[in-house]
Z-matrix of the N, CA and C atoms (Angstrom, degrees):
N
C 1 1.439
C 2 1.527 1 107.71
N 3 1.306 2 119.02 1 129.14
C 4 1.461 3 122.87 2 -178.97
C 5 1.516 4 110.10 3 -113.11
N 6 1.320 5 115.72 4 139.50
C 7 1.453 6 121.75 5 174.80
C 8 1.520 7 107.66 6 -124.16
N 9 1.319 8 116.64 7 132.04
C 10 1.460 9 121.10 8 179.84
C 11 1.518 10 107.66 9 -126.74
N 12 1.314 11 116.37 10 117.52
C 13 1.458 12 120.88 11 -178.54
C 14 1.529 13 108.16 12 -109.67
N 15 1.329 14 116.68 13 131.77
C 16 1.456 15 121.27 14 177.22
C 17 1.524 16 109.39 15 -111.50
N 18 1.302 17 115.68 16 133.97
C 19 1.455 18 121.85 17 172.98
C 20 1.526 19 105.94 18 -119.90
N 21 1.325 20 116.49 19 111.14
C 22 1.459 21 120.27 20 -169.81
C 23 1.517 22 114.19 21 -104.93
N 24 1.322 23 118.79 22 1.93
C 25 1.449 24 117.54 23 -175.15
C 26 1.518 25 110.94 24 -130.01
N 27 1.308 26 114.53 25 150.79
C 28 1.447 27 121.59 26 171.50
C 29 1.515 28 114.37 27 68.01
N 30 1.333 29 114.04 28 -155.92
C 31 1.462 30 119.10 29 -176.08
C 32 1.525 31 113.28 30 -70.78
N 33 1.326 32 116.97 31 -11.18
C 34 1.463 33 118.77 32 -179.63
C 35 1.520 34 111.70 33 -96.40
N 36 1.344 35 117.39 34 26.66
C 37 1.463 36 120.12 35 179.42
C 38 1.526 37 109.07 36 -65.65
N 39 1.272 38 115.55 37 140.20
C 40 1.461 39 120.99 38 -177.95
C 41 1.508 40 109.58 39 134.98
N 42 1.283 41 115.98 40 -163.45
C 43 1.458 42 118.09 41 177.80
C 44 1.516 43 109.94 42 -145.71
N 45 1.289 44 113.46 43 154.20
C 46 1.458 45 121.07 44 176.76
C 47 1.516 46 106.82 45 -123.04
N 48 1.267 47 115.62 46 123.98
C 49 1.461 48 120.09 47 -177.24
C 50 1.517 49 108.07 48 -111.15
N 51 1.304 50 114.90 49 113.97
C 52 1.465 51 120.19 50 177.83
C 53 1.514 52 108.16 51 -106.18
N 54 1.278 53 115.82 52 126.02
C 55 1.461 54 119.63 53 -178.04
C 56 1.519 55 109.28 54 -122.22
N 57 1.312 56 114.49 55 126.11
C 58 1.461 57 119.93 56 176.67
C 59 1.523 58 107.42 57 -118.11
N 60 1.312 59 116.34 58 114.64
C 61 1.458 60 120.92 59 -177.42
C 62 1.524 61 108.49 60 -115.99
N 63 1.304 62 115.61 61 126.87
C 64 1.466 63 120.54 62 178.14
C 65 1.520 64 108.57 63 -95.85
N 66 1.290 65 115.59 64 127.41
C 67 1.460 66 120.73 65 -179.24
C 68 1.525 67 110.25 66 -84.27
N 69 1.320 68 115.96 67 135.63
C 70 1.466 69 120.10 68 178.06
C 71 1.520 70 110.52 69 -67.45
N 72 1.333 71 116.87 70 -29.56
C 73 1.460 72 120.35 71 -179.50
C 74 1.524 73 111.89 72 -70.76
N 75 1.325 74 117.62 73 -21.16
C 76 1.463 75 120.66 74 -178.96
C 77 1.514 76 111.62 75 -74.49
N 78 1.314 77 118.20 76 -14.83
C 79 1.461 78 121.30 77 -179.34
C 80 1.515 79 110.74 78 70.15
N 81 1.320 80 116.66 79 87.83
C 82 1.458 81 120.18 80 -176.72
C 83 1.522 82 110.33 81 -66.93
N 84 1.301 83 115.01 82 124.53
C 85 1.454 84 119.69 83 171.85
C 86 1.528 85 108.38 84 -123.15
N 87 1.304 86 117.42 85 174.91
C 88 1.460 87 121.52 86 -173.99
C 89 1.518 88 111.40 87 -64.04
N 90 1.320 89 117.88 88 -39.04
C 91 1.463 90 120.69 89 -178.28
C 92 1.529 91 110.92 90 -66.05
N 93 1.328 92 118.48 91 -43.17
C 94 1.462 93 122.16 92 179.23
C 95 1.527 94 110.29 93 -60.94
N 96 1.318 95 117.10 94 -44.77
C 97 1.465 96 121.65 95 178.88
C 98 1.517 97 110.47 96 -65.09
N 99 1.323 98 117.45 97 -40.11
C 100 1.459 99 121.85 98 -179.55
C 101 1.526 100 110.87 99 -64.53
N 102 1.324 101 117.55 100 -41.10
C 103 1.466 102 121.01 101 179.07
C 104 1.526 103 109.99 102 -63.98
N 105 1.322 104 118.52 103 -43.41
C 106 1.459 105 120.91 104 178.60
C 107 1.521 106 111.36 105 -64.55
N 108 1.329 107 117.98 106 -38.80
C 109 1.458 108 121.22 107 179.06
C 110 1.520 109 110.60 108 -64.64
N 111 1.324 110 116.44 109 -42.21
C 112 1.463 111 120.50 110 178.75
C 113 1.519 112 110.20 111 -64.38
N 114 1.318 113 116.99 112 -42.89
C 115 1.464 114 120.68 113 179.46
C 116 1.520 115 111.23 114 -63.16
N 117 1.326 116 117.84 115 -45.73
C 118 1.465 117 120.12 116 -178.17
C 119 1.519 118 110.88 117 -65.85
N 120 1.329 119 117.60 118 -35.58
C 121 1.465 120 120.97 119 177.01
C 122 1.526 121 110.11 120 -65.73
N 123 1.326 122 117.36 121 -41.60
C 124 1.461 123 121.24 122 178.78
C 125 1.524 124 110.98 123 -64.90
N 126 1.318 125 117.62 124 -40.23
C 127 1.468 126 121.21 125 179.11
C 128 1.526 127 110.26 126 -65.94
N 129 1.319 128 117.22 127 -43.63
C 130 1.465 129 120.68 128 179.22
C 131 1.527 130 110.45 129 -62.68
N 132 1.330 131 117.19 130 -41.80
C 133 1.464 132 121.24 131 178.32
C 134 1.518 133 110.58 132 -62.70
N 135 1.326 134 117.32 133 -42.43
C 136 1.461 135 121.32 134 179.81
C 137 1.525 136 111.45 135 -61.66
N 138 1.342 137 117.78 136 -45.77
C 139 1.460 138 120.01 137 -179.47
C 140 1.527 139 112.07 138 -69.27
N 141 1.321 140 117.72 139 -34.42
C 142 1.469 141 120.10 140 175.05
C 143 1.524 142 110.34 141 -64.32
N 144 1.337 143 116.41 142 -39.94
C 145 1.458 144 120.63 143 177.39
C 146 1.525 145 110.96 144 -63.46
N 147 1.329 146 117.51 145 -43.04
C 148 1.465 147 120.29 146 178.64
C 149 1.521 148 111.56 147 -61.73
N 150 1.317 149 116.63 148 -41.50
C 151 1.461 150 120.07 149 -179.86
C 152 1.526 151 110.68 150 -66.46
N 153 1.332 152 117.25 151 -41.77
C 154 1.465 153 120.80 152 178.17
C 155 1.523 154 110.44 153 -65.38
N 156 1.324 155 117.04 154 -38.59
C 157 1.458 156 120.77 155 179.13
C 158 1.522 157 111.18 156 -65.17
N 159 1.332 158 117.80 157 -42.40
C 160 1.463 159 120.08 158 179.06
C 161 1.524 160 110.75 159 -65.68
N 162 1.339 161 118.05 160 -38.05
C 163 1.462 162 120.77 161 177.23
C 164 1.524 163 110.80 162 -65.36
N 165 1.326 164 117.05 163 -38.77
C 166 1.460 165 120.96 164 178.31
C 167 1.525 166 110.96 165 -64.61
N 168 1.322 167 117.00 166 -43.47
C 169 1.462 168 120.13 167 179.63
C 170 1.523 169 111.68 168 -64.03
N 171 1.323 170 117.39 169 -38.87
C 172 1.465 171 120.60 170 177.18
C 173 1.523 172 110.05 171 -65.00
N 174 1.336 173 117.26 172 -43.84
C 175 1.466 174 120.86 173 179.83
C 176 1.524 175 111.16 174 -63.45
N 177 1.324 176 117.03 175 -41.43
C 178 1.462 177 119.98 176 179.64
C 179 1.522 178 112.10 177 -67.24
N 180 1.314 179 117.61 178 -33.25
C 181 1.463 180 119.53 179 179.27
C 182 1.524 181 111.62 180 -78.30
N 183 1.329 182 117.81 181 -29.06
C 184 1.466 183 120.86 182 -179.53
C 185 1.528 184 111.99 183 -81.61
N 186 1.321 185 118.26 184 -29.36
C 187 1.464 186 122.12 185 -176.74
C 188 1.520 187 113.59 186 -55.20
N 189 1.335 188 119.09 187 -56.74
C 190 1.467 189 119.84 188 179.42
C 191 1.530 190 112.88 189 -62.33
N 192 1.320 191 117.76 190 -34.42
C 193 1.467 192 120.47 191 179.46
C 194 1.524 193 110.51 192 -63.27
N 195 1.320 194 117.24 193 -44.41
C 196 1.466 195 121.09 194 178.77
C 197 1.517 196 110.04 195 -66.45
N 198 1.329 197 117.23 196 -40.38
C 199 1.459 198 121.15 197 179.38
C 200 1.525 199 110.91 198 -60.87
N 201 1.326 200 118.28 199 -44.21
C 202 1.457 201 121.10 200 179.06
C 203 1.528 202 111.97 201 -68.33
N 204 1.330 203 117.49 202 -34.04
C 205 1.471 204 119.59 203 177.09
C 206 1.524 205 110.54 204 -64.72
N 207 1.324 206 117.57 205 -42.98
C 208 1.468 207 121.12 206 178.69
C 209 1.519 208 109.94 207 -65.65
N 210 1.318 209 117.40 208 -43.48
C 211 1.461 210 121.53 209 179.50
C 212 1.526 211 110.91 210 -61.84
N 213 1.328 212 117.06 211 -42.36
C 214 1.463 213 121.45 212 178.33
C 215 1.524 214 110.91 213 -63.86
N 216 1.315 215 117.56 214 -40.59
C 217 1.465 216 121.55 215 178.65
C 218 1.520 217 110.59 216 -63.84
N 219 1.330 218 117.23 217 -42.09
C 220 1.470 219 120.66 218 178.72
C 221 1.518 220 110.36 219 -64.41
N 222 1.335 221 117.37 220 -42.70
C 223 1.467 222 119.87 221 178.73
C 224 1.522 223 111.60 222 -63.51
N 225 1.333 224 117.44 223 -43.16
C 226 1.464 225 120.52 224 179.11
C 227 1.517 226 111.33 225 -63.77
N 228 1.318 227 116.68 226 -40.79
C 229 1.462 228 120.74 227 179.24
C 230 1.523 229 110.01 228 -66.27
N 231 1.304 230 116.63 229 -40.00
C 232 1.470 231 121.20 230 -179.63
C 233 1.526 232 110.85 231 -67.74
N 234 1.336 233 117.19 232 -40.30
C 235 1.466 234 120.95 233 -178.68
C 236 1.523 235 112.33 234 -70.77
N 237 1.313 236 118.17 235 -29.18
C 238 1.466 237 120.13 236 -179.98
C 239 1.520 238 111.92 237 -86.69
N 240 1.325 239 117.50 238 -7.09
C 241 1.457 240 120.96 239 177.26
C 242 1.510 241 114.01 240 79.94
N 243 1.298 242 118.32 241 20.51
C 244 1.459 243 120.74 242 -179.26
C 245 1.517 244 112.23 243 -83.53
N 246 1.317 245 117.72 244 -9.55
C 247 1.466 246 119.80 245 -179.90
C 248 1.500 247 111.98 246 -80.50
């Protein structure tokens, strides 16, 4: 089973390729498959959390910058008498 995760924005640009290969010689049983499924679910959850965290940090850093730009524009407009 192959999982390919793409991160296309910000400092996490690139890709992480996780490959889980089950060997026929290992004798697949239900427990072995269940452990791999649990692991892959945990890995997917972890990477989704990292992506959400990076988006949150970008939003938090951009919020005050946009707020100050709007405030500066209002002050400039008010000082020039265009309001």
